[in-house]
C-alpha positions in Angstrom: 87.0 61.4 95.3 84.9 59.1 97.5 81.7 60.6 99.0 81.9 61.5 102.7 79.1 60.9 105.2 76.5 63.7 105.3 76.7 65.2 108.8 74.4 68.2 108.5 71.5 68.9 106.2 70.0 72.4 105.6 66.6 72.6 107.3 63.6 72.6 105.0 62.8 76.3 105.8 66.4 77.5 105.4 65.4 80.0 102.7 62.9 81.6 105.1 65.3 81.7 108.1 68.7 82.6 106.5 70.2 85.8 105.2 71.1 84.1 101.9 67.5 83.2 101.6 66.5 86.8 102.0 69.2 87.7 99.4 67.6 85.2 97.0 64.2 86.8 97.4 65.8 90.2 96.8 67.4 89.0 93.6 64.0 87.7 92.4 62.3 91.0 93.2 64.9 93.5 92.2 66.9 91.6 89.5 64.3 89.2 88.2 66.8 86.4 88.9 65.6 83.0 90.3 68.0 80.2 91.2 67.0 76.7 92.0 69.9 76.1 94.4 73.3 77.2 95.5 75.1 75.6 92.5 73.2 77.8 90.1 73.7 80.9 92.3 77.4 80.3 92.4 77.7 79.8 88.7 75.9 83.1 88.1 78.2 84.8 90.6 81.3 83.8 88.8 80.0 84.2 85.2 78.5 87.6 85.7 81.0 89.4 87.9 79.5 92.9 87.4 76.0 91.7 88.0 76.9 89.7 91.2 79.1 92.3 92.8 76.7 95.2 92.0 74.0 93.1 93.7 76.2 92.9 96.9 76.8 96.7 96.7 73.0 97.4 96.4 71.7 94.7 98.7 73.9 95.7 101.6 73.4 99.4 100.9 77.0 100.3 100.4 77.2 104.1 100.7 79.5 106.1 98.4 80.4 109.7 98.4 81.2 109.5 94.7 79.4 106.9 92.7 81.3 104.3 90.7 81.3 104.6 86.9 81.4 100.8 86.5 81.7 97.6 88.6 84.9 96.5 87.1 87.0 98.1 84.4 88.7 95.0 82.9 88.4 91.5 84.3 91.9 90.5 83.1 94.3 89.6 86.0 96.4 91.0 87.5 95.2 94.5 88.1 91.5 95.0 87.4 90.0 98.1 89.1 86.8 97.5 91.0 84.1 100.2 91.3 86.3 102.9 89.6 85.4 106.4 90.6 83.7 105.4 93.9 84.8 106.9 97.2 83.7 105.5 100.5 85.1 104.5 103.9 85.3 101.1 105.5 85.1 102.3 109.1 81.9 104.2 108.4 80.2 101.0 107.3 81.5 98.9 110.2 80.3 101.6 112.6 76.8 101.7 111.1 76.2 98.4 112.9 72.8 97.9 111.2 70.0 96.5 113.4 71.7 97.3 116.7 70.3 99.8 119.2 72.7 102.3 120.8 72.9 100.4 124.1 73.3 96.9 122.5 76.7 95.2 123.2 78.8 95.1 120.1 82.3 94.3 121.4 82.6 91.7 124.2 86.2 91.1 125.2 87.7 88.5 127.5 91.3 88.5 128.6 93.6 86.5 130.9 95.3 89.8 131.8 92.3 91.8 133.0 88.6 91.7 133.7 86.1 91.4 130.8 85.3 94.6 128.8 82.0 95.2 127.0 81.4 98.1 124.6 77.9 99.0 123.4 77.2 100.5 119.9 77.2 104.0 121.5 80.5 103.3 123.4 82.3 101.9 120.4 81.5 104.9 118.3 82.5 107.2 121.2 85.9 105.5 121.6 86.6 105.7 117.8 85.6 109.4 117.9 88.1 110.1 120.6 90.9 107.9 119.1 90.4 109.6 115.7 90.7 113.1 117.2 93.9 112.1 119.1 95.4 110.6 115.9 94.7 113.8 114.1 96.3 115.8 117.0 99.4 113.6 116.5 99.5 114.6 112.8 98.0 111.4 111.3 96.3 111.9 108.0 95.4 110.2 104.8 98.0 107.6 103.8 100.0 107.7 107.0 100.7 104.4 108.7 99.5 103.6 112.2 100.8 100.5 113.9 99.7 98.4 116.9 101.9 96.1 118.9 98.9 94.9 120.9 96.7 91.9 121.4 93.1 91.1 120.5 91.6 93.7 122.8 89.1 96.6 122.2 91.9 99.2 122.1 93.5 97.6 119.1 90.1 97.4 117.4 89.3 101.0 118.1 92.6 102.1 116.8 92.1 100.3 113.5 88.7 101.9 112.9 90.0 105.3 113.9 92.9 105.0 111.5 90.6 103.9 108.7 88.2 106.7 109.4 91.0 109.1 108.6 92.2 107.3 105.5 95.3 106.2 107.3 96.8 102.7 106.9 96.7 100.3 109.8 99.1 97.4 110.6 99.2 95.2 113.7 101.6 92.7 115.1 100.6 90.5 118.0 102.9 91.1 121.1 104.2 87.5 121.0 106.1 88.6 117.9 109.7 89.2 118.7 111.5 92.4 117.9 113.1 91.1 114.7 109.7 89.9 113.3 108.0 93.3 114.0 110.9 95.4 112.6 111.0 93.2 109.5 107.4 94.1 108.9 107.2 97.7 109.9 110.5 98.9 108.4 108.9 98.3 105.1 105.8 100.5 105.7 107.4 103.2 108.0 104.7 103.9 110.6 104.5 107.3 112.2 102.4 106.3 115.3 102.7 103.2 117.4 100.3 101.9 120.1 102.0 99.3 122.3 101.2 97.3 125.4 103.7 96.8 128.2 103.1 93.0 128.2 100.3 90.5 128.6 99.3 87.4 130.6 99.4 84.1 128.8 97.6 81.7 131.0 99.2 82.1 134.4 102.5 83.4 132.9 103.2 87.1 132.7 105.1 88.2 129.6 106.9 91.5 129.9 107.3 93.3 126.5 108.7 96.7 127.6 112.2 95.9 126.4 110.9 94.7 123.0 108.9 98.0 122.6 112.0 100.0 123.3 113.9 98.1 120.7 111.1 98.5 118.2 111.1 102.2 118.8 114.8 102.4 118.3 114.7 100.4 115.0 111.9 102.6 113.5 113.2 106.1 112.8 109.8 106.9 111.1 108.0 106.8 114.5 107.0 110.2 115.7 104.7 109.2 118.5 104.3 106.1 120.8 101.1 105.6 122.8 101.7 103.2 125.7 98.9 101.0 127.0 99.5 99.7 130.6 97.9 96.3 130.0 100.1 94.0 132.2 101.3 96.6 134.7 99.1 99.2 136.3 102.2 101.5 136.8 103.9 102.3 133.5 106.6 104.5 135.0 109.3 102.0 133.9 108.2 102.1 130.3 111.3 102.6 128.1 111.6 105.0 125.2 109.5 107.9 124.2 105.8 107.8 125.2 103.0 110.2 124.5 100.8 109.2 127.4 99.4 106.1 129.1 95.7 106.1 129.6 94.3 106.5 133.1 90.5 106.8 133.2 87.1 105.3 134.0 87.4 103.1 130.9 86.9 99.5 132.2 90.3 98.4 130.8 92.1 101.3 132.5 92.7 103.1 129.2 90.8 105.8 127.4 91.5 108.2 124.7 91.5 111.9 125.7 88.2 113.7 125.9 87.4 115.9 122.9 84.5 117.8 121.3 85.6 116.8 117.8 82.9 115.0 115.8 83.3 111.6 114.3 83.5 112.0 110.5 84.9 109.8 107.8 87.4 110.6 105.1 86.0 109.5 101.6 88.7 107.5 99.9 88.8 105.6 96.6 87.6 102.0 96.5 91.1 100.7 96.3 92.7 103.1 98.9 94.9 101.1 101.4 93.0 100.1 104.5 95.6 97.9 106.2 98.7 95.9 105.5 98.8 92.2 106.3 101.9 90.1 106.0 103.0 86.7 104.6 104.5 84.4 107.2 108.0 85.6 106.4 109.6 82.2 106.9 112.1 83.0 104.1 113.2 86.5 103.5 111.2 89.6 104.5 107.4 89.1 105.0 105.5 90.3 102.0 103.5 93.4 102.9 100.1 92.7 101.4 98.0 95.8 101.0 94.2 95.5 101.2 91.8 98.2 100.1 88.7 99.8 101.8 86.2 98.8 99.2 87.4 95.3 98.4 87.5 94.2 102.0 84.1 95.8 102.7 82.1 94.1 99.9 83.9 90.7 100.4 83.3 90.6 104.1 79.7 91.8 103.8 79.1 88.8 101.4 81.0 86.2 103.5 79.7 87.2 107.0 76.1 87.6 106.0 75.5 85.1 103.2 77.9 82.4 104.1 78.2 82.6 107.9 74.6 83.8 108.2 75.5 86.5 110.7 73.4 89.5 111.6 71.7 91.4 114.4 71.4 89.2 117.5 74.5 87.1 116.6 77.7 87.0 118.7 80.6 86.2 116.4 83.8 84.7 117.9 87.0 83.6 116.2 90.1 82.6 118.2 92.8 84.7 116.7 95.6 87.0 117.5 96.2 90.4 115.8 98.9 88.8 113.8 96.5 86.6 111.8 94.1 87.7 109.0 91.2 86.1 110.9 91.4 89.1 113.3 90.7 91.4 110.3 87.9 89.1 109.2 86.4 89.1 112.7 86.7 92.9 112.9 84.1 93.3 110.1 81.3 91.6 112.1 79.5 94.8 113.1 79.2 95.8 109.5 76.5 93.1 109.2 75.0 93.9 112.6 76.8 91.1 114.6 78.5 91.6 117.9 82.1 90.4 118.1 83.6 88.4 120.9 87.3 88.9 121.5 89.7 86.7 123.5 93.3 87.4 124.5 95.2 84.6 126.2 96.2 80.9 126.1 93.4 78.8 124.7 94.7 75.8 126.6 94.6 77.5 130.0 93.6 76.1 132.4 92.6 73.4 129.9 91.4 73.0 126.3 87.8 73.5 127.4 88.4 77.2 128.3 87.2 78.6 125.0 84.1 76.4 124.8 83.2 77.6 128.3 83.8 81.2 127.2 81.5 80.6 124.3 78.7 79.5 126.6 79.2 82.4 128.9 79.2 85.0 126.1 76.3 83.4 124.2 78.4 82.9 121.1 76.3 81.9 118.1 79.3 81.3 115.7 82.5 79.8 117.1 85.5 80.1 114.9 88.9 78.4 115.5 91.7 76.5 113.8 91.8 72.9 112.6 94.7 72.1 114.9 92.7 73.4 117.9 89.7 71.1 117.0 92.0 68.1 116.6 93.7 68.9 119.9 90.3 68.9 121.6 89.5 65.6 120.0 92.8 64.1 121.0 92.2 65.3 124.6 88.8 63.5 124.7 86.9 66.8 125.2 83.1 66.7 125.0 82.2 70.4 125.4 78.5 70.1 124.5 77.6 73.5 123.1 74.6 75.4 124.4 71.5 76.2 122.5 72.8 79.5 121.1 75.6 78.0 119.0 74.6 77.6 115.4 77.9 77.6 113.5 81.5 76.4 113.9 84.2 77.6 111.6 87.6 75.9 111.1 90.5 77.2 109.1 94.3 77.5 109.1 94.8 73.9 107.9 92.7 71.2 106.3 90.3 69.7 108.8 90.4 65.9 108.8 87.3 63.7 108.7 88.0 62.8 112.3 87.8 66.5 113.2 84.4 66.8 111.4 83.1 63.8 113.3 84.3 65.1 116.6 82.4 68.4 116.2 79.1 66.6 115.6 79.7 64.0 118.3 81.2 66.1 121.0 80.0 69.7 120.4 76.6 69.6 118.8 74.7 67.4 116.2 72.9 70.5 114.9 75.6 73.1 114.3 76.7 73.9 110.7 80.4 73.2 110.5 82.2 75.3 107.9 85.7 74.3 107.1 87.3 77.3 105.2 90.2 77.7 102.9 91.5 81.1 101.8 94.3 83.2 103.1 96.0 86.4 104.1 96.3 87.2 100.4 92.6 87.7 100.0 91.7 88.2 103.7 88.8 85.8 103.4 87.8 82.3 102.6 87.2 81.4 98.9 86.0 77.9 99.8 83.8 77.2 102.8 80.1 76.6 103.5 76.7 78.2 103.1 73.3 77.6 104.8 71.9 76.1 101.6 74.4 73.2 101.2 75.0 70.1 103.3 78.1 69.3 105.3 80.0 66.1 104.3 82.6 64.6 106.5 86.1 65.8 105.5 84.9 68.1 102.7 84.7 71.8 102.3 81.0 72.3 101.4 81.3 74.7 98.5 83.2 77.3 96.5 82.2 80.8 97.8 80.1 83.2 95.9 82.1 85.3 93.5 85.2 83.1 93.8 85.9 81.1 90.6 88.1 78.4 92.2 89.2 75.6 89.9 91.6 72.6 89.9 94.2 72.6 87.2 95.8 69.4 86.0 99.5 69.3 84.8 98.5 70.7 81.5 96.8 73.7 83.0 93.3 72.5 82.3 90.4 72.5 84.8 89.4 69.1 86.1 86.6 67.7 88.3 87.1 64.7 90.6 90.9 64.8 90.1 93.7 66.2 92.2 94.9 69.5 90.8 96.5 72.8 91.5 94.2 75.3 93.2 93.7 78.4 91.0 91.4 81.3 90.8 90.5 82.1 87.2 88.4 85.3 87.7 89.3 88.3 89.9 87.9 88.9 93.4 87.5 92.5 94.9 89.6 91.5 98.0 92.6 90.4 96.0 95.5 92.7 97.1 95.7 96.2 95.9 99.4 95.3 95.7 102.5 94.9 97.9 103.8 97.9 99.8 106.7 99.4 97.9 106.3 97.1 94.9 106.0 100.1 92.5 106.2 98.1 89.3 104.1 95.2 90.5 106.8 92.6 89.8 106.7 91.0 93.3 102.9 90.8 93.1 103.0 89.1 89.7 105.7 86.7 90.8 103.8 85.7 93.9 100.5 84.7 92.2 100.8 84.8 88.4 104.2 83.4 87.5 102.9 79.9 86.6 99.7 80.5 84.8 99.5 83.9 83.1 96.3 85.7 84.0 95.4 83.0 86.5 95.9 83.2 90.3 97.9 80.2 91.6 97.4 79.8 95.3 99.8 77.0 96.1 97.5 74.2 97.4 96.4 70.9 96.0 92.6 70.6 95.6 90.0 68.1 94.4 86.6 69.4 93.4 83.8 66.9 93.4 80.9 66.6 91.0 78.6 67.9 93.7 80.7 71.0 94.2 82.5 70.0 97.5 86.2 70.4 97.8 89.1 68.7 99.6 92.4 70.5 100.2 95.3 68.0 100.6 98.2 70.3 101.5 100.6 72.8 100.0 101.6 72.0 96.4 105.2 73.1 97.2 105.3 70.4 100.0 103.9 67.6 97.8 105.0 64.0 98.4 105.9 62.6 95.0 106.3 58.8 95.2 106.9 57.1 91.9 105.1 59.8 90.0 102.0 59.7 92.3 101.4 63.0 94.1 100.4 62.6 97.7 99.0 65.4 99.9 100.4 65.9 103.4 97.0 66.6 105.1 95.7 63.0 104.8 99.1 61.7 105.9 98.9 63.8 109.1 95.4 62.7 109.7 96.5 59.1 110.0 99.8 59.5 111.9 98.4 62.0 114.4 95.4 59.8 115.0 97.6 57.5 117.0 97.4 58.3 120.7 101.2 58.2 121.1 101.8 60.9 118.4 101.3 64.5 119.4 102.6 66.1 116.2 104.4 65.2 113.0 106.0 66.5 109.8 106.7 64.6 106.6 108.9 65.5 103.7 109.9 63.9 100.4 113.5 64.2 99.2 114.2 63.7 95.5 116.8 61.2 94.5 117.4 57.9 92.8 114.3 55.8 92.1 111.3 57.3 94.0 113.4 59.3 96.4 113.1 59.2 100.2 110.0 59.8 102.3 111.0 60.9 105.8 108.6 61.2 108.8 109.4 63.0 112.0 107.1 62.5 115.0 106.7 64.2 118.4 105.5 61.7 121.0 103.4 62.2 124.1 105.0 62.5 127.5 108.3 60.5 127.8 107.3 58.0 125.2 110.3 56.9 123.0 110.1 55.8 119.4 110.9 52.1 119.1 110.6 49.5 116.3 107.1 48.4 117.5 105.7 52.0 117.2 107.5 52.4 113.8 105.8 49.2 112.6 102.4 50.4 113.9 102.8 53.8 112.1 103.7 52.0 108.8 100.8 49.6 109.2 98.3 52.4 109.8 99.5 54.3 106.7 99.4 51.2 104.6 95.9 50.3 105.7 94.4 53.8 105.7 96.2 55.2 102.6 98.5 53.0 100.5 101.8 51.3 100.5 103.3 54.4 98.8 102.7 56.3 102.0 105.0 54.2 104.1 108.0 56.3 105.1 111.6 55.1 104.4 112.6 56.4 107.8 110.8 57.5 110.9 112.5 59.7 113.5 111.6 61.2 116.8 112.0 65.0 117.4 111.1 67.3 120.3 109.0 69.7 118.3 107.7 70.4 114.7 108.6 73.9 113.5 105.6 76.1 113.1 104.9 79.7 112.2 103.3 82.1 114.7 100.0 81.2 113.2 100.6 77.5 113.8 101.3 76.4 110.2 103.8 73.5 109.8 107.1 74.4 108.0 107.5 71.5 105.7 109.6 73.3 103.0 112.2 74.7 105.4 112.6 71.2 107.0 113.1 69.8 103.6 115.8 72.4 102.8 117.6 71.7 106.1 117.6 68.0 105.2 119.2 68.7 101.9 122.0 70.7 103.5 120.9 74.4 103.4 122.1 76.3 106.5 119.3 77.1 109.0 119.8 80.8 108.8 119.0 80.6 105.1 115.8 78.5 105.3 113.6 80.6 107.6 113.5 83.9 109.4 113.5 82.6 113.0 111.5 85.6 114.2 108.5 84.4 112.2 108.5 81.0 114.0 106.7 80.1 117.2 109.5 77.7 118.1 112.7 78.6 116.1 114.8 76.3 118.3 113.0 73.3 116.7 114.8 73.8 113.4 118.2 72.9 115.0 117.3 69.3 115.7 116.8 68.5 112.0 120.4 69.3 111.1 121.5 65.9 112.4 119.3 64.2 109.7 120.8 66.3 106.8 121.8 64.2 103.8 125.4 64.3 102.8 125.9 65.3 99.2 
């Protein structure tokens, strides 16, 4: 693995200025542990799991009603129990909002559907108090499921915290999800209460969702109550189906939970009690309902937000996400470390790609999180947003960020921000590879493995390797690994998803190279690997080259097994009305040969109108490959899980005849 250019160096006084520096001083004083640098700290964190995770518990003052009898009962995977015997509540810790005064803003929400909304610490607690009381009135108790068909707005956030305070289980779907996608998810968990918006504005386009809500209600016999939120329309009189009420009050968004004298209290639940259910993309079959627990999410997010992202009182934390992506759940924990969170609902490209950067300036964002495709789109559009003085960090996830994306952030946004490219997933609701204030940023590389995450690269023989491409595995448990899958009573689906290849070792499904200095490069999904003549090629570097051409807007590449080295097929989406011709084909081949190798030159290059993507913008390489080998479209992907299901149709004409 060649060394990338160093783009950011930790300041000399980083240990005095950062939260991880304060944590190191605490370890020295309270644990008599002294670490020379991040590498030593990481090694201890994965070698001494009880010592490290107990230090997180104590350092962040996690408050339990019943104290744990141990940190971990048995480190063997799958199935270790963390902090057995402990009872606590996630919502209670979020609503502590340490370091914030009662009138400090803690939720700052922007929307293309209505005017901005700000909630102070006092107001957030008040809204959760009222929502909790109303849920109780509707019969919601410990273990009941509460669902939200709602965007990234304060009402959704309040509902999640209110449900958690009761020990109920929360689940959200973004309103851009179609009826089938929502029903596929929620039929599995059988919610009793639904909060739903009537629609939303996406840029300058109104999107009415009233019919979808009616269809969802009809398909979910478990629903006892629906709470409607008039978000797009002021008058909800045409709302279909059963509705408890629609808010109408002085709340700045036009919605407020009913007044009540009931106090805000928190139900003590076991450490692994279900907090919320997240879902796999569901591109094939039903989405997997991934259950996360109160305690695991709490300690993991305290660690990541404070020690890795350096967030605390005075910070304003933004991540562009919908309520259908795990980054919303990650963002939601910001107040637990004293950071205010900035929400946005709308089209990030409206009126242009600079909209979110302008929002960050207006809101005083100190940490700006987004996706790698968004950063690369900004670069391709020639944006130079020039961040203000408040911005200290930029986060990127959802796909590998190319070296060109790294360079753009430092050239066009700010030469002083710390860029953290993260890799993790819905399965752990966090990043297990990312950055930290103590380590440099190198172009095209994830800076470090995160504390408490024993990430390794396995070769073909299942042995750990350094400096070589390998299968990304996690060889020691993490507290935020799923409690399980909903309804998977014997754990068989859970074991099959992560532990079917290496017994006792979590296989994540990515290719990774870990360098001698501890940095990492993710080169794509291992199930979408390009295998040319026995040499494995990752897709991420391929896209970096192809989509670097000004004519190419998007692309997808697949390898089909066959005689010899098989076939490598590239499909490109071109800008404007540009047509693929032999000259452009030759340029693409030349760029791939020069930048990568002759093995990367496709056997065929074809033009398509769109690349199929999930609702969270991930490319669907494997379904495309299956269509090309003759599998019917209805068998390769659940179209409701796609942002553009019509895009699959076009690949049928390229299917190989058997």
